[in-house]
N, C-alpha and C positions, 0 to 999 in steps of 0.2 A: 344207394343201391349199386351204382356202377363201381365205386371203390371196393365195396364188399365183395362183389362178384369177381373183380380183378384179383383180390387177395385170395379168394377161394380157388380161382384158376391157377394162380401161382403155386399154391399149396399142392394142387393136383399134378401140375405138369413140371414144376420146378425141380423135383428130385429125379425126373426121368432124364437120362443121359442122351436121349434121342430127340433132337430138336425137331419140332413140326409146328405148322401154323394152325392154331385153333382160334376160331372166331366166335365170340360170345356177344350176341346182340341183346342188350337189355331193353327189350321192347314188350309192349303189352297188347299190340293190335290184334293178336290171335287169341291169347289166353284170357285177356281181361280188357277188352276194348273200351275206350271212352267214346261214346256215341255223341256226335255233334249236337243232336237235339237235347240230350241230357246236359251237355256243357252249356248251351244257351239258356236252358231252363234254370240252371244253377246261377248264372249271371243275372237273369231276370229276377229270381227270388232275392238275391243279395241286394241288387240296386233298387228293388221295390221297397225292401225293408230298411235299407240304409242309403237313401238317395245321395247322389253327388250334387254339389251346388255349382252354379255358374259363377262368373266373375263378380256378379252383383249380390251373391249370397242366396239367390233363389234356388230352390230345389229343382232338379231336372227330373221330370216325370218321364218314364220310359214305357214302352209297350213290348209285347212279346216279339221276339226276333223273327224276322223273315229270312228264310234260307235262300242262298244264291248258288248258282252252278259255277261261277268263276269270279275272280277278283275284279275283273273288268265290269261285270254285271253289277257287283256290289258298289264299286266306286261310282259308276254312272247313277245308280239309285241314290247314293248319298248326295251327289251334286244336285240331282233333281229335287230331292227332299229339302235340301238347304235353300234352294231357289224359291220353292213354294213357301217354306216357313218364313223366310225373310222378305218375301214379296218382291224379289228383285226382278228388274227388267234387264234386257241386254244392255251392255255398256254404251252402245251407240245411241240408245234412246234416253240416256240419263247423264246429266252433267253435274248434278248437285253434289256438294261435299258429303251430305248425309248419305246419299246413295253410294258414293264411293267408299265411305266408311263401312256401310253395311256389306258391300261387296268384299271388303277386306276381312270383316268378321266372318262372313260366310265361307270365304276361302280358307281361313284358319280352322274353322269348325270341320270342314271337309278334310283338310290336311290331317287334323288330329284323328278323325275317324278312320281314314285310310291307314295312317301310321299304326293305330291299334290293331286294325284288321290284318295288316301285313305280319304282325307278330304271330298270328294264328294261321296264316295262309297255308303253311306246310302241313298243318294238322287238319285243316278243313277242306281243302280242295285236292289233296293228294290221295289217290285211291289205292296206293300200294300197301302191302302188308309184309312184315318182316318175320323171318323164321327165327324162333327162339328155342328150337329143339336142343341146341347145344347147352343152353342155360339150364333147361329142364333136365338134361342128362347129367350135367354137373351137379345139380341138386340131388339127383337120385344116388350119387356116390357119397353123399354127405350123411352123417348121423343126424338124428332129430335135434340133438343139442347144437350141432354146427349150423343146421338150418335156422334155428332160433337166433343163435349168436350173430350169424352173418346177415340174416334178414333181407334177402333179395328175391323172395318169391313174388314174382310179378302178379300172380293170382291174388295176392293178399292186399293189393292197393285198394283202398276205399276212395274211389274218385270223388265222391261227394265230400268226404272229410277233407281230402287234399285240396280240392278246388275251393271249397268254402273257407277253410281255416288257414290255408297257406297261400295258395296262388292268388286269389282275388285280393287278399289283404296286401300282399307284396306288390301287386299291380297298382293298387291305389296309392300305396306309399311311395314306390320307386319310379313309377312311370307316369301315372295320371297327375299326381301332385306336381311333379317336376315340370311336366308339359303345361299344366294349367298356369304355372307361375310365369311362364315366358310370354 
């Protein structure tokens, strides 16, 4: 979409002998927003139907996502949840090798969770919206055939199809599998 919008902008402004700055923000937050609740529901549906496995090959069961107001609140929740799940005690109270191993596993689990959450931090905790009126004006100058050929109408994005068929599959293949192997 970005490349196609750039080409359309070049076609519109390239022939003009009068150089000027034109900003085209390829964003959907106003005309076709992806709501965080919808995003987390799509992740829940995907990982409920196609669970991820832990290092022992056991399927990881998930629950509906709880929403947080900040990355700090989320990270704190992850740590508390991992401590409860692994039944860990403060390090000062435990000297066993098993406990230290569990502490390491817990730390790596939290680290992975925070790493994945940071990927989405800008989209989940940022409240700003960006103006796309120049892109819409650019499209108004195009014929119907050009609109179809260039295909950068932000209103046409099917978030469900994109998240389900492209984003999550790429995340599993390129991020989660690589991280799980380490």
